[in-house]
C-alpha positions as CSV (number, residue, x, y, z in Angstrom):
1,M,-16.2,1.7,3.4
2,N,-19.8,1.0,4.9
3,G,-18.1,0.7,8.4
4,H,-19.1,-2.9,9.2
5,E,-17.4,-5.1,7.0
6,D,-14.1,-6.4,8.4
7,L,-10.7,-5.1,7.0
8,T,-8.0,-7.1,5.6
9,Y,-4.4,-7.1,7.5
10,V,-1.7,-8.3,5.8
11,Y,1.2,-9.7,7.7
12,A,3.5,-10.7,4.8
13,A,3.9,-12.1,1.5
14,A,4.9,-15.6,1.2
15,P,5.1,-18.7,-1.1
16,D,1.4,-20.4,-1.5
17,T,2.7,-23.9,-0.2
18,R,1.1,-26.7,1.7
19,E,4.0,-25.8,4.6
20,V,2.7,-22.1,4.7
21,H,-0.9,-23.2,4.7
22,A,-0.2,-25.7,8.0
23,S,2.0,-23.4,9.3
24,L,-0.8,-21.0,10.1
25,R,-3.3,-23.9,11.4
26,D,-4.5,-22.5,14.7
27,L,-2.4,-19.5,14.7
28,R,-3.7,-16.1,15.9
29,G,-2.2,-13.0,15.1
30,V,-3.4,-9.1,15.7
31,S,-6.7,-8.6,18.0
32,G,-6.6,-12.8,18.5
33,A,-7.9,-12.6,15.0
34,P,-7.4,-16.3,13.2
35,V,-4.4,-16.0,10.4
36,S,-5.0,-17.1,6.7
37,L,-3.5,-17.0,3.5
38,L,-5.0,-15.1,0.6
39,S,-4.3,-16.8,-2.4
40,L,-4.8,-15.5,-6.1
41,P,-7.2,-17.5,-8.3
42,A,-4.6,-17.9,-11.2
43,A,-1.5,-18.1,-9.5
44,G,0.9,-19.4,-12.4
45,P,3.9,-20.9,-11.6
46,D,5.8,-19.7,-8.4
47,P,2.6,-18.5,-6.8
48,V,2.7,-15.9,-4.0
49,A,-0.1,-15.3,-1.7
50,F,-0.1,-12.7,1.2
51,V,-0.8,-14.1,4.9
52,V,-3.8,-11.8,6.3
53,S,-6.0,-11.8,9.3
54,R,-9.5,-9.9,9.3
55,V,-9.8,-7.0,11.2
56,A,-12.7,-4.9,12.6
57,P,-12.6,-1.5,11.2
58,D,-13.3,0.5,14.8
59,Q,-9.9,-1.2,15.6
60,F,-7.8,-0.7,12.2
61,D,-9.5,1.9,9.7
62,E,-7.6,5.1,8.7
63,R,-8.7,7.4,11.3
64,T,-8.2,5.1,13.8
65,L,-5.1,3.8,13.4
66,K,-4.1,7.9,13.3
67,A,-4.8,7.8,17.0
68,R,-3.8,4.3,18.1
69,F,-0.1,5.1,16.8
70,E,0.2,7.6,19.8
71,D,-0.7,4.6,22.0
72,L,2.7,3.0,22.5
73,E,1.0,-0.1,24.5
74,W,-1.4,-0.5,22.0
75,L,1.5,-0.3,19.5
76,E,3.5,-2.9,21.2
77,G,0.7,-5.3,21.3
78,V,0.3,-5.2,17.3
79,A,3.9,-4.9,16.8
80,R,4.6,-8.3,19.0
81,A,1.7,-10.1,16.9
82,H,2.5,-9.1,13.7
83,H,6.1,-10.4,14.9
84,E,4.9,-13.7,15.9
85,V,2.8,-14.4,12.6
86,V,5.7,-13.4,10.3
87,Q,8.6,-15.7,12.6
88,T,6.1,-18.6,12.6
89,V,6.2,-18.6,8.9
90,A,9.7,-18.3,8.7
91,R,10.2,-21.3,10.4
92,H,8.2,-23.2,7.8
93,D,9.1,-21.4,4.7
94,T,10.4,-18.0,3.4
95,V,8.7,-14.8,4.2
96,L,8.8,-11.4,3.1
97,P,7.4,-9.3,6.2
98,L,5.7,-6.3,4.9
99,R,5.1,-3.0,7.3
100,L,3.0,-3.2,10.3
101,A,-0.4,-2.1,10.1
102,T,-0.5,-2.6,6.2
103,V,-4.4,-2.9,6.0
104,Y,-7.2,-2.9,2.9
105,Q,-11.0,-2.2,2.6
106,N,-11.3,-6.2,2.0
107,D,-9.9,-9.4,0.6
108,D,-10.5,-7.9,-3.3
109,R,-8.3,-5.2,-2.3
110,A,-5.4,-7.0,-1.0
111,R,-5.4,-9.3,-3.7
112,R,-5.6,-6.6,-6.4
113,A,-2.3,-5.0,-4.4
114,L,-0.8,-8.6,-4.3
115,T,-1.7,-9.3,-8.5
116,A,-0.1,-5.8,-9.4
117,Q,3.3,-6.8,-7.3
118,R,3.4,-10.8,-7.4
119,H,6.6,-10.6,-9.4
120,V,8.2,-8.2,-7.4
121,F,7.2,-10.4,-4.4
122,A,8.4,-13.5,-5.9
123,E,11.8,-12.2,-7.2
124,R,12.4,-10.7,-3.3
125,L,11.3,-14.5,-1.9
126,A,13.6,-16.2,-4.4
127,L,16.7,-14.0,-3.1
128,L,15.4,-14.6,0.1
129,R,14.9,-18.6,0.2
130,G,17.0,-20.7,2.4
131,R,18.6,-17.7,4.2
132,S,17.4,-16.1,7.4
133,E,18.5,-12.5,8.6
134,F,21.1,-12.6,11.9
135,G,21.8,-9.3,13.8
136,V,25.1,-8.3,14.3
137,K,26.2,-5.5,17.2
138,L,29.7,-3.9,18.6
139,Y,29.5,-2.0,21.7
140,V,32.3,-0.6,23.4
141,G,32.5,0.3,27.2
142,P,31.7,3.4,28.6
143,A,34.6,6.0,28.8
144,G,36.7,5.8,31.5
145,S,36.5,1.9,31.7
146,T,40.0,1.4,30.9
147,D,43.2,3.3,30.7
148,P,46.3,2.8,28.5
149,T,47.6,0.4,30.7
150,G,45.0,-1.7,30.4
151,S,43.6,-1.3,33.9
152,T,39.6,-0.5,34.6
153,G,38.4,2.4,36.4
154,P,38.3,6.6,36.3
155,A,42.0,6.9,37.6
156,G,45.1,7.4,34.9
157,P,48.4,5.9,35.1
158,S,49.4,9.2,37.3
159,E,47.3,8.1,39.8
160,P,47.4,4.8,42.2
161,R,44.9,2.7,42.3
162,D,43.6,3.8,45.6
163,G,42.6,7.3,45.0
164,T,45.5,9.2,46.1
165,A,47.4,11.8,43.7
166,D,50.7,12.1,42.9
167,P,51.7,14.9,46.0
168,S,54.9,16.2,43.5
169,L,52.3,17.6,41.3
170,S,50.9,20.7,41.2
171,P,46.8,20.7,40.8
172,G,47.0,21.7,37.5
173,K,49.4,19.6,36.3
174,A,47.9,16.7,37.9
175,Y,44.4,17.4,36.1
176,L,46.6,17.9,32.9
177,R,47.8,14.4,33.4
178,R,44.4,13.0,34.0
179,R,43.4,14.8,30.8
180,R,46.1,13.3,28.7
181,A,45.3,9.5,30.4
182,Q,41.7,10.0,29.7
183,H,42.2,11.2,26.0
184,S,45.0,8.2,25.4
185,A,42.7,5.3,27.0
186,Q,39.5,6.9,24.4
187,E,42.0,6.4,21.2
188,V,42.5,3.0,22.9
189,R,38.9,2.0,23.2
190,Y,38.1,3.3,19.6
191,R,40.9,1.7,18.2
192,H,39.8,-1.6,19.4
193,A,36.4,-0.7,18.0
194,Q,37.5,-0.1,14.3
195,E,39.7,-3.1,14.7
196,A,36.6,-5.4,16.0
197,A,34.8,-3.9,13.0
198,D,37.0,-4.6,10.4
199,R,37.1,-8.3,11.9
200,V,33.3,-8.6,11.8
201,E,33.1,-7.3,8.2
202,A,35.9,-9.7,7.4
203,L,34.4,-12.9,9.0
204,A,30.7,-12.3,8.3
205,S,31.9,-11.9,4.9
206,R,32.5,-15.4,4.5
207,F,29.3,-16.5,5.5
208,S,26.4,-14.2,4.4
209,T,25.3,-13.0,1.0
210,H,23.4,-9.6,1.7
211,R,24.5,-7.1,4.5
212,V,22.4,-3.7,5.5
213,R,23.8,-1.1,7.8
214,H,21.6,0.4,10.8
215,P,22.3,3.2,12.3
216,A,23.6,2.9,15.4
217,Q,21.7,2.6,18.6
218,R,22.1,5.5,21.0
219,G,20.4,6.3,24.5
220,A,18.7,3.4,26.4
221,L,18.7,1.2,23.8
222,A,22.6,1.2,23.8
223,G,22.7,1.0,27.8
224,P,26.0,2.3,29.2
225,E,28.3,0.8,26.2
226,E,28.3,2.9,23.0
227,N,27.0,1.0,20.0
228,V,29.1,1.6,17.1
229,L,28.2,-1.1,14.8
230,N,24.4,-2.2,14.0
231,D,24.1,-4.7,10.8
232,A,22.6,-7.2,9.5
233,Y,23.2,-10.1,7.7
234,L,21.2,-12.4,5.0
235,V,23.1,-15.9,5.8
236,P,22.0,-19.3,4.6
237,Y,20.3,-22.1,7.2
238,D,23.5,-24.2,6.8
239,R,25.9,-21.5,7.6
240,A,24.2,-20.3,10.5
241,E,26.2,-21.9,13.5
242,E,29.6,-21.0,11.2
243,F,28.5,-17.6,11.4
244,R,27.5,-17.3,15.0
245,T,30.7,-19.3,16.0
246,A,32.9,-17.0,13.7
247,L,31.5,-13.8,15.0
248,A,31.8,-14.9,18.8
249,A,35.3,-14.7,19.0
250,A,35.9,-11.9,16.5
251,V,36.8,-9.9,19.5
252,D,38.9,-11.8,20.9
253,G,41.6,-10.3,23.0
254,L,40.0,-6.8,22.9
255,D,38.5,-6.7,26.5
256,D,36.8,-3.6,26.0
257,V,34.6,-4.3,22.9
258,R,31.9,-6.6,23.4
259,V,29.8,-8.3,20.3
260,E,26.3,-9.3,20.1
261,V,24.9,-11.9,17.4
262,T,20.5,-12.3,17.3
263,G,18.7,-14.5,15.2
264,P,17.8,-16.4,13.0
265,W,14.8,-13.5,12.8
266,A,12.5,-13.5,9.6
267,P,14.4,-11.1,6.9
268,Y,12.6,-7.8,8.1
269,S,16.2,-5.9,6.8
270,F,16.2,-7.3,3.4
271,A,12.4,-6.8,2.6
272,T,12.5,-4.2,0.3
273,P,10.1,-4.5,-2.3
274,P,7.9,-1.3,-3.3
275,E,4.8,-0.9,-0.4
276,P,1.5,-2.6,-1.8
277,E,-0.5,0.3,-3.1
278,A,-3.1,0.6,-0.3
279,A,-3.5,4.5,-0.1
280,G,-6.6,6.0,1.9
281,E,-7.3,2.0,2.8
282,G,-5.5,2.3,6.7
283,R,-1.9,2.9,5.6
284,T,0.2,3.1,8.5
285,P,0.0,6.3,9.1
C-alpha cells in the first residue's frame, strides 16, 4: 500500500440491479463518503455487486483499525453509518450485509474477492429474496414482582400487603414462609416464561422460513427484566403484519411475561457465507 490511494470499504453484497443503483444516489456512508456499487465486468446471470465507499487510509488501514476499535464513540459512528447504508439498500432490494469494517486496498482487490465468492453470494441472496429479519425477545419480570396469589411486590401470602408480619409466627418460621413464597413465585415466573416461549415458537413458525437463536441478553441490555428468549426470524414480506400481530398476542394472559418484536431489518442474522478473503488489508481486528 502506498499510503495515499483510497481504500475500498464494503458494506454488503447485493444484486446488480437498477433498483440498487438508484437507492445509492446521494447516499453517504462511513466518514460521510459517497456510496456506490462495485460491479463485475462480466457478471453473467444473476449479477452480484458490492456496495462500497472509498475511504482514507489514515482512517481505515489495518494498523489504524486496531486502535480505532478501542474508541467506542468512533465505533458507534461507523456502525451507525454502516447500518444505515445496509438498511437503505434493503428497502429497495435484497441485501447481504458484510462484517463491519471489511476493507480492501483498492477496487481491484475487492472485485477479486467478489469474483471468488460470487456464486456463494448469489445463492444466499436467492434464499433471502423477498424476506426480511424480525427480532423476537421474551422478558420476565424481575424476581419478587409477582407472588403465587397473583399480587405484585415482594411480600408473600403470609404477610399482609401493608407490610406487617403475622404475629403468631416466630421470626424463623416467618422467614421460612417468605422463602417458600418467593420460591413458589419464581417457579410461576419460569413456568409462564416457558409457556410463552412455546407459544412464540409455534406461532412464529407459521409465518417464517428460518430462525436463528441468539444468546439471551444480560445486564444493562436487558434492563430490570430477565431476557429469556432472543431469536431472529426470516419472514416473507407478505407475512410480516400477520407475524407481528400473532407474536404480540402470544403472551396474552401471562402478566409477568413481555414479548418484544422488532423489525423489519436487513437480514444480518442470516448473512452467513464465508467472509471475503482480505487478510492483511484492514480486516476487522
